[in-house]
Backbone as ProteinMPNN parsed JSONL, in Angstrom:
{"seq_chain_A": "MKQLVRIFILAMVLASCKGTNKNAQVASARVIYLSSEARNTVTLRSMDFGNNEVEAIYNAKKLSFQNIFFRGVASSPFNDPLIGIDEQAAYKTHKEYLTDFYENRMESFIIRSNESVEKVKGGSRQANVTLTINLRALRKDLEDKKVIRKFGL", "coords_chain_A": {"N_chain_A": [[0.823, 76.031, 162.251], [-0.893, 76.495, 160.268], [0.993, 77.794, 158.732], [2.732, 75.681, 158.14], [0.921, 73.929, 156.605], [0.478, 75.594, 154.183], [3.215, 75.619, 153.176], [3.24, 73.116, 152.472], [1.693, 72.838, 150.488], [2.405, 74.766, 148.603], [4.902, 73.364, 147.778], [3.51, 71.228, 146.647], [2.759, 72.477, 144.595], [4.689, 73.47, 143.243], [6.008, 70.924, 142.61], [4.34, 69.784, 140.734], [4.879, 71.185, 138.712], [6.334, 70.508, 136.601], [8.18, 70.247, 133.312], [6.726, 69.195, 130.22], [8.219, 67.653, 128.719], [11.495, 66.689, 129.471], [13.752, 66.057, 128.04], [13.625, 67.461, 125.851], [15.043, 69.909, 125.159], [17.804, 68.929, 125.25], [17.645, 67.102, 123.23], [17.161, 68.696, 121.154], [19.331, 69.899, 120.947], [21.014, 67.863, 119.898], [20.518, 67.957, 117.051], [21.552, 69.623, 113.945], [21.297, 72.406, 112.241], [22.131, 72.478, 109.005], [21.998, 73.481, 105.851], [19.634, 74.427, 103.476], [17.594, 74.188, 100.911], [15.686, 76.423, 99.18], [12.512, 76.264, 100.45], [12.104, 73.625, 100.095], [13.909, 71.652, 100.739], [15.626, 70.144, 103.64], [18.783, 70.168, 104.996], [20.363, 68.383, 107.719], [22.458, 67.671, 110.669], [22.386, 65.083, 112.869], [22.689, 63.438, 115.88], [22.83, 60.453, 117.978], [22.024, 57.715, 120.128], [22.525, 54.001, 120.506], [21.775, 50.426, 121.136], [23.058, 48.969, 119.285], [24.752, 49.235, 116.006], [22.668, 49.892, 113.628], [20.369, 50.567, 115.541], [21.246, 52.777, 116.452], [21.599, 54.344, 114.15], [19.016, 54.557, 113.272], [18.043, 55.989, 115.313], [18.908, 58.401, 115.588], [17.926, 59.461, 113.005], [15.39, 59.387, 113.412], [15.315, 61.34, 115.38], [15.759, 63.573, 113.977], [13.462, 64.006, 112.458], [11.61, 64.212, 114.511], [12.438, 66.678, 115.642], [12.022, 68.412, 113.689], [9.32, 68.002, 113.069], [8.277, 68.509, 115.925], [9.591, 70.417, 117.39], [10.871, 72.281, 115.81], [13.964, 73.428, 113.966], [16.499, 75.004, 115.312], [18.216, 78.014, 114.845], [17.514, 78.0, 111.966], [15.597, 78.206, 108.82], [13.367, 77.048, 109.383], [12.032, 77.096, 112.122], [9.873, 76.942, 113.203], [7.868, 74.239, 114.462], [6.479, 71.669, 112.31], [4.146, 70.071, 112.992], [3.517, 70.784, 115.788], [3.765, 72.023, 119.08], [3.036, 70.422, 121.276], [4.139, 67.738, 121.786], [3.133, 65.207, 123.152], [0.324, 65.208, 122.803], [-0.117, 65.2, 119.926], [0.847, 62.847, 119.155], [-1.169, 61.389, 120.84], [-3.466, 62.124, 119.331], [-2.583, 61.404, 116.651], [-1.558, 59.031, 116.616], [-1.558, 56.295, 115.03], [-0.708, 57.417, 112.314], [1.851, 58.456, 112.949], [3.427, 56.203, 114.332], [3.399, 54.646, 111.91], [4.585, 55.957, 110.196], [7.338, 56.452, 111.524], [8.346, 54.059, 111.694], [7.929, 52.421, 108.983], [7.758, 54.471, 107.094], [9.503, 56.547, 107.076], [11.965, 56.619, 105.817], [11.681, 57.097, 103.043], [11.451, 59.809, 102.845], [13.836, 60.783, 102.948], [16.516, 62.201, 101.168], [19.077, 61.968, 100.747], [21.723, 60.497, 102.659], [24.102, 60.269, 105.069], [25.979, 58.214, 107.19], [28.047, 57.571, 110.18], [29.234, 55.604, 112.724], [29.991, 55.161, 116.046], [31.569, 53.269, 118.414], [30.875, 53.398, 121.974], [31.461, 54.259, 125.374], [30.888, 51.603, 127.747], [29.675, 49.76, 125.699], [27.719, 50.762, 123.855], [26.231, 52.149, 120.947], [27.315, 55.069, 119.02], [25.757, 57.286, 116.7], [26.535, 59.339, 114.155], [24.72, 61.4, 111.763], [24.156, 62.698, 108.708], [21.57, 64.084, 106.954], [19.639, 64.596, 104.018], [16.243, 66.172, 104.083], [13.315, 65.812, 102.105], [11.181, 68.428, 102.513], [9.324, 69.323, 101.236], [7.561, 67.022, 100.025], [7.128, 65.874, 102.679], [5.528, 67.7, 103.957], [3.451, 67.827, 102.221], [2.338, 64.944, 102.671], [1.886, 65.218, 105.436], [-0.316, 66.991, 105.32], [-2.103, 65.768, 103.363], [-2.679, 63.342, 104.923], [-4.203, 64.512, 107.26], [-2.89, 65.392, 109.455], [-1.583, 67.987, 109.7], [-3.015, 71.17, 108.714], [-3.658, 72.46, 105.383], [-1.604, 75.28, 104.368], [-2.979, 78.446, 104.723], [-5.388, 77.742, 104.765]], "CA_chain_A": [[0.375, 75.072, 161.81], [-1.277, 77.126, 159.052], [2.244, 78.184, 157.794], [3.078, 74.38, 157.625], [0.157, 73.778, 155.456], [1.026, 76.627, 153.208], [4.579, 75.293, 152.869], [3.203, 71.839, 151.802], [0.782, 73.251, 149.269], [3.506, 75.348, 147.745], [5.746, 72.328, 147.477], [3.09, 70.274, 145.948], [2.412, 73.066, 143.129], [6.042, 73.673, 142.425], [6.503, 69.726, 142.045], [3.656, 69.418, 139.705], [5.014, 72.257, 137.48], [7.496, 70.016, 135.477], [7.73, 70.232, 131.685], [6.107, 67.796, 129.546], [9.428, 66.729, 127.928], [12.599, 67.561, 129.864], [14.734, 65.836, 127.388], [13.345, 68.343, 124.557], [16.223, 70.886, 125.018], [19.177, 68.132, 124.88], [17.317, 66.348, 121.943], [17.025, 69.756, 120.048], [20.716, 70.188, 120.597], [21.875, 66.999, 118.999], [20.269, 68.242, 115.697], [22.03, 70.96, 113.851], [21.107, 72.78, 110.656], [23.444, 72.744, 107.855], [21.83, 73.939, 104.726], [18.448, 74.106, 103.164], [17.365, 74.629, 99.306], [14.404, 77.183, 99.448], [11.828, 75.624, 101.555], [11.828, 72.394, 99.661], [14.737, 70.557, 101.207], [16.598, 70.787, 104.569], [19.901, 68.949, 105.685], [20.583, 68.326, 109.29], [23.121, 66.706, 111.322], [21.921, 64.243, 114.037], [23.683, 62.531, 116.586], [21.944, 59.774, 118.977], [22.673, 56.191, 120.415], [21.669, 52.862, 120.509], [22.34, 49.291, 121.481], [23.636, 48.41, 118.138], [24.837, 50.103, 114.807], [21.075, 49.838, 113.27], [19.29, 51.338, 116.361], [21.761, 54.244, 116.569], [21.475, 55.359, 113.028], [17.535, 54.797, 113.322], [17.351, 56.906, 116.528], [19.502, 59.68, 114.883], [17.457, 60.162, 111.703], [14.076, 59.578, 114.024], [15.468, 62.581, 116.212], [15.827, 64.637, 113.026], [12.063, 64.258, 112.093], [10.802, 64.749, 115.696], [12.466, 68.221, 115.755], [11.06, 69.042, 112.435], [7.793, 68.082, 113.791], [7.534, 68.894, 117.263], [10.567, 71.563, 118.211], [11.595, 73.344, 114.987], [15.118, 73.322, 113.842], [17.031, 76.015, 115.612], [19.037, 78.789, 113.608], [17.082, 77.773, 110.358], [14.272, 79.049, 108.217], [12.376, 75.844, 109.933], [12.251, 77.443, 113.55], [8.632, 76.498, 113.997], [7.605, 72.937, 114.296], [5.418, 71.271, 111.561], [3.094, 69.689, 113.845], [2.954, 71.493, 116.965], [5.066, 71.69, 120.278], [2.624, 69.555, 122.066], [4.169, 66.166, 121.231], [2.134, 64.17, 123.679], [-1.232, 65.413, 122.374], [-0.151, 64.902, 118.724], [1.066, 61.031, 119.621], [-2.496, 60.754, 121.006], [-4.665, 62.34, 118.175], [-2.035, 60.893, 115.347], [-0.711, 57.727, 116.809], [-1.525, 55.746, 113.588], [0.312, 58.114, 111.158], [3.151, 58.754, 113.548], [3.912, 54.948, 114.412], [3.37, 54.02, 110.688], [5.829, 56.889, 109.569], [8.612, 55.975, 111.889], [8.497, 52.341, 111.426], [7.677, 52.118, 107.781], [7.739, 55.584, 105.946], [10.45, 57.795, 107.178], [13.077, 56.7, 104.681], [10.898, 57.579, 101.849], [11.536, 61.485, 102.985], [15.143, 61.031, 102.981], [16.806, 61.979, 99.944], [20.561, 61.734, 100.973], [21.95, 60.251, 104.068], [25.595, 59.89, 105.321], [26.028, 57.97, 108.694], [29.285, 57.236, 110.892], [29.178, 54.931, 113.89], [31.278, 54.619, 116.763], [31.519, 52.811, 119.792], [31.203, 54.349, 123.233], [31.802, 53.879, 126.631], [29.518, 50.793, 127.922], [29.121, 49.063, 124.502], [26.377, 51.142, 123.205], [26.836, 53.345, 119.67], [26.899, 56.635, 118.673], [25.677, 57.497, 115.373], [26.211, 60.742, 113.552], [24.101, 61.129, 110.745], [23.784, 63.889, 107.959], [20.526, 63.922, 106.1], [18.606, 65.834, 103.429], [15.204, 65.735, 103.79], [12.497, 66.433, 101.263], [10.18, 68.948, 103.17], [7.891, 69.615, 100.364], [6.967, 65.855, 100.127], [6.847, 65.743, 103.784], [4.531, 68.402, 104.508], [2.043, 67.517, 101.623], [2.0, 64.04, 103.179], [0.959, 65.602, 106.762], [-1.619, 67.469, 104.827], [-2.907, 64.351, 102.957], [-3.245, 62.547, 106.074], [-5.123, 65.342, 107.828], [-2.323, 65.603, 110.313], [-1.468, 69.309, 109.457], [-3.877, 71.766, 107.993], [-3.32, 73.236, 104.21], [-1.063, 76.565, 104.569], [-3.696, 79.435, 104.241], [-6.801, 77.033, 105.112]], "C_chain_A": [[-0.271, 75.52, 160.474], [0.023, 77.478, 157.954], [2.786, 76.644, 157.53], [2.236, 73.975, 156.473], [0.6, 74.541, 154.034], [2.335, 76.477, 152.602], [4.316, 73.927, 152.292], [2.365, 71.939, 150.542], [1.627, 73.951, 148.076], [4.377, 74.45, 147.389], [4.974, 71.578, 146.717], [2.838, 71.199, 144.486], [3.772, 73.123, 142.432], [6.41, 72.051, 142.043], [5.611, 69.273, 140.743], [3.881, 70.274, 138.424], [6.343, 71.795, 136.527], [6.88, 70.126, 134.27], [7.25, 69.119, 131.16], [7.496, 66.78, 128.99], [10.779, 67.249, 128.473], [13.943, 67.179, 129.149], [14.665, 66.632, 125.948], [14.641, 69.362, 124.367], [17.645, 69.822, 124.552], [18.747, 67.445, 123.384], [17.522, 67.272, 120.923], [18.581, 70.099, 119.882], [21.943, 68.928, 119.983], [21.097, 67.007, 117.719], [20.773, 69.647, 115.459], [21.662, 71.211, 112.296], [22.27, 73.029, 109.753], [22.917, 73.798, 106.708], [20.305, 73.845, 104.559], [18.301, 74.696, 101.548], [15.959, 75.357, 99.278], [13.811, 76.649, 100.599], [11.528, 74.256, 101.168], [12.467, 71.17, 100.435], [15.369, 71.221, 102.529], [17.692, 69.64, 105.236], [20.679, 69.366, 107.063], [21.56, 67.406, 109.502], [22.604, 66.276, 112.463], [22.854, 63.458, 114.753], [22.627, 61.877, 117.881], [22.53, 58.464, 119.284], [21.693, 55.099, 120.404], [22.444, 51.582, 120.799], [23.349, 48.727, 120.588], [23.935, 49.491, 116.864], [23.658, 50.778, 114.087], [20.407, 50.61, 113.892], [20.02, 52.525, 116.326], [21.481, 55.104, 115.311], [20.072, 55.42, 113.03], [16.905, 55.994, 114.06], [17.928, 58.333, 116.035], [18.769, 60.304, 113.993], [15.835, 60.059, 112.581], [14.074, 60.893, 114.78], [15.59, 63.813, 115.358], [14.398, 65.026, 112.825], [11.16, 64.889, 113.189], [11.279, 65.99, 115.954], [11.998, 68.785, 114.879], [9.571, 69.115, 112.98], [7.288, 68.974, 114.784], [8.491, 70.258, 118.048], [10.904, 72.677, 117.029], [12.962, 72.867, 115.034], [15.971, 74.7, 114.147], [18.03, 76.797, 114.701], [19.119, 78.391, 112.361], [16.085, 78.5, 110.073], [13.112, 78.042, 108.838], [12.244, 76.154, 111.454], [10.901, 76.91, 114.157], [8.349, 74.807, 113.65], [6.267, 72.796, 113.312], [4.279, 71.11, 111.943], [2.571, 70.534, 114.801], [4.054, 71.176, 118.157], [4.674, 70.779, 121.34], [2.905, 68.043, 121.729], [3.537, 65.082, 121.967], [0.779, 64.235, 123.238], [-1.106, 65.051, 120.719], [0.377, 63.268, 118.945], [-0.348, 60.715, 119.87], [-3.537, 60.736, 119.854], [-3.852, 61.687, 116.893], [-1.205, 59.585, 115.519], [-0.567, 56.612, 115.73], [-0.648, 56.305, 112.977], [1.742, 58.234, 111.88], [4.152, 57.363, 113.931], [4.314, 54.411, 112.877], [4.675, 54.681, 110.09], [7.096, 56.435, 110.09], [9.093, 54.76, 111.879], [8.658, 52.055, 110.003], [8.21, 53.502, 106.801], [8.82, 56.623, 105.88], [11.416, 57.842, 106.018], [12.898, 57.0, 103.591], [11.204, 59.209, 101.773], [13.043, 61.707, 102.744], [15.873, 61.056, 101.507], [18.428, 61.547, 99.81], [20.627, 61.407, 102.289], [23.541, 59.776, 104.308], [25.836, 59.573, 106.903], [27.767, 57.356, 108.806], [28.659, 56.563, 112.217], [30.433, 54.733, 114.461], [30.81, 54.103, 118.0], [31.69, 53.476, 120.812], [31.27, 53.453, 124.396], [30.526, 52.8, 126.891], [29.11, 49.994, 126.834], [28.355, 49.632, 123.597], [27.372, 52.048, 121.798], [26.35, 54.24, 119.494], [26.849, 56.657, 117.443], [25.554, 58.982, 115.043], [25.891, 60.706, 112.095], [23.874, 62.533, 109.922], [22.771, 63.711, 107.072], [19.771, 64.909, 105.618], [17.212, 65.11, 103.25], [14.28, 66.334, 102.979], [11.302, 66.907, 102.104], [9.008, 68.967, 102.498], [6.974, 68.265, 100.627], [6.465, 65.576, 101.639], [5.681, 66.521, 104.27], [3.268, 68.089, 103.36], [1.564, 65.968, 102.302], [1.103, 64.265, 104.669], [-0.214, 66.314, 106.431], [-2.569, 66.639, 104.311], [-3.644, 63.711, 103.939], [-3.705, 63.386, 107.168], [-4.241, 65.523, 109.478], [-1.87, 67.42, 110.611], [-2.539, 69.865, 108.619], [-2.878, 72.546, 106.754], [-2.536, 74.737, 104.898], [-2.121, 77.622, 103.911], [-5.235, 79.016, 104.462], [-7.194, 77.172, 106.644]], "O_chain_A": [[-0.097, 74.746, 159.533], [-0.004, 77.429, 156.724], [3.36, 76.543, 156.446], [2.784, 73.687, 155.409], [0.993, 73.973, 153.016], [2.616, 77.122, 151.592], [5.214, 73.511, 151.56], [2.433, 71.085, 149.658], [1.503, 73.705, 146.876], [4.831, 74.8, 146.3], [5.651, 71.033, 145.845], [2.742, 70.623, 143.402], [3.934, 72.861, 141.24], [7.173, 71.939, 141.084], [6.066, 68.538, 139.866], [3.271, 70.143, 137.362], [7.118, 72.533, 135.919], [5.677, 70.13, 134.005], [7.409, 68.046, 131.741], [7.618, 65.557, 128.928], [11.218, 68.264, 127.932], [15.018, 67.707, 129.435], [15.505, 66.463, 125.064], [15.127, 69.457, 123.24], [18.349, 70.067, 123.573], [19.598, 67.324, 122.503], [17.998, 66.891, 119.853], [19.024, 70.521, 118.815], [23.147, 69.014, 119.74], [21.005, 65.883, 117.226], [20.635, 70.603, 116.223], [21.735, 70.389, 111.383], [23.204, 73.802, 109.965], [23.427, 74.918, 106.685], [19.674, 73.231, 105.42], [18.98, 75.649, 101.167], [15.018, 74.571, 99.387], [14.436, 76.547, 101.654], [10.708, 73.652, 101.858], [11.929, 70.099, 100.716], [15.612, 72.423, 102.631], [17.433, 68.578, 105.801], [21.359, 70.356, 107.331], [21.678, 66.426, 108.767], [22.293, 67.184, 113.233], [23.762, 62.854, 114.181], [21.861, 62.555, 118.564], [23.546, 58.127, 118.675], [20.466, 55.167, 120.325], [23.672, 51.607, 120.725], [24.335, 48.112, 120.993], [23.299, 50.545, 116.834], [23.609, 51.999, 113.937], [19.746, 51.441, 113.269], [19.299, 53.504, 116.133], [21.194, 56.3, 115.358], [19.709, 56.558, 112.735], [15.923, 56.692, 113.809], [17.227, 59.334, 116.183], [18.768, 61.535, 113.964], [15.062, 60.922, 112.164], [13.033, 61.545, 114.867], [15.543, 64.939, 115.851], [14.059, 66.2, 112.976], [10.286, 65.739, 113.022], [10.473, 66.635, 116.624], [11.43, 69.841, 115.158], [8.892, 70.11, 113.232], [6.387, 69.811, 114.743], [8.123, 70.897, 119.033], [11.172, 73.839, 117.337], [13.3, 72.051, 115.891], [16.107, 75.48, 113.205], [18.632, 76.169, 113.83], [20.131, 78.325, 111.662], [15.63, 79.354, 110.834], [11.937, 78.384, 108.702], [12.412, 75.122, 112.104], [10.787, 76.52, 115.319], [8.674, 74.311, 112.571], [5.267, 73.509, 113.402], [3.339, 71.761, 111.488], [1.428, 70.989, 114.764], [4.939, 70.321, 118.142], [5.465, 70.337, 122.173], [2.004, 67.255, 121.442], [3.403, 64.007, 121.383], [0.096, 63.215, 123.332], [-2.134, 64.573, 120.239], [-0.564, 62.608, 118.505], [-0.837, 59.811, 119.193], [-4.236, 59.793, 119.484], [-4.623, 61.412, 115.973], [-0.36, 59.176, 114.722], [0.524, 56.059, 115.587], [0.435, 55.721, 113.002], [2.742, 58.065, 111.183], [5.38, 57.411, 113.852], [5.384, 53.84, 112.668], [5.615, 54.052, 109.604], [7.955, 56.04, 109.301], [10.282, 54.503, 112.067], [9.642, 51.358, 109.753], [9.015, 53.37, 105.88], [9.036, 57.382, 104.935], [11.655, 58.857, 105.364], [13.893, 57.241, 102.908], [11.183, 59.787, 100.686], [13.428, 62.808, 102.351], [15.825, 60.072, 100.768], [18.875, 60.886, 98.873], [19.814, 61.854, 103.098], [24.023, 58.882, 103.613], [25.884, 60.468, 107.747], [28.474, 56.89, 107.913], [27.619, 57.02, 112.691], [31.498, 54.369, 113.963], [29.772, 54.472, 118.549], [32.641, 54.257, 120.8], [31.166, 52.226, 124.405], [29.407, 52.994, 126.415], [28.029, 49.437, 127.026], [28.245, 49.084, 122.5], [28.549, 52.395, 121.699], [25.157, 54.479, 119.682], [27.774, 56.119, 116.834], [24.694, 59.726, 115.514], [26.604, 60.116, 111.283], [23.395, 63.47, 110.56], [23.15, 62.991, 106.148], [19.288, 65.843, 106.258], [16.945, 64.064, 102.659], [14.326, 67.563, 103.048], [10.454, 66.083, 102.446], [7.897, 68.71, 102.962], [5.917, 68.302, 101.258], [5.365, 65.039, 101.762], [4.867, 65.953, 104.999], [2.114, 68.149, 103.784], [0.349, 65.834, 102.446], [0.041, 63.723, 104.976], [-1.152, 66.278, 107.228], [-3.742, 66.689, 104.682], [-4.86, 63.517, 103.94], [-3.549, 62.815, 108.247], [-4.876, 65.748, 110.508], [-1.9, 67.91, 111.74], [-3.032, 69.106, 107.786], [-1.776, 73.057, 106.951], [-3.0, 75.19, 105.944], [-2.168, 77.697, 102.683], [-6.159, 79.822, 104.353], [-8.244, 76.683, 107.059]]}, "name": "protein", "num_of_chains": 1, "seq": "MKQLVRIFILAMVLASCKGTNKNAQVASARVIYLSSEARNTVTLRSMDFGNNEVEAIYNAKKLSFQNIFFRGVASSPFNDPLIGIDEQAAYKTHKEYLTDFYENRMESFIIRSNESVEKVKGGSRQANVTLTINLRALRKDLEDKKVIRKFGL"}
């Protein structure tokens, strides 16, 4: 009986050890670093899906910013996330900023954008977006809105 209880407790502990974002690795793989100009801009290629062309492009652009904010961009000078790795905590703390950012302000930090959309199986759309983001302005905005601290303070 004691052995059965131990197995049950072990199973419960293992079941509770899930990651907070099981799609983070997949999402990170859909954003690819292309180039940067000093630490002022970064050019990324991002791919995501949507029910229509507009939604697919929006999702691909949003995915690029989510990587910059919460995961960093692999194989780039921007490996470290701007905000931090705990995306859920950041959304709780800065919900107003992030909601407003994605709904109204995200486009203002995009210097250049090139989109292509194709229809995929099931009727959804896949967007491939190449965008150049003004990181200097983005970092300044995050500092001004007290989402991140100024470097060195």
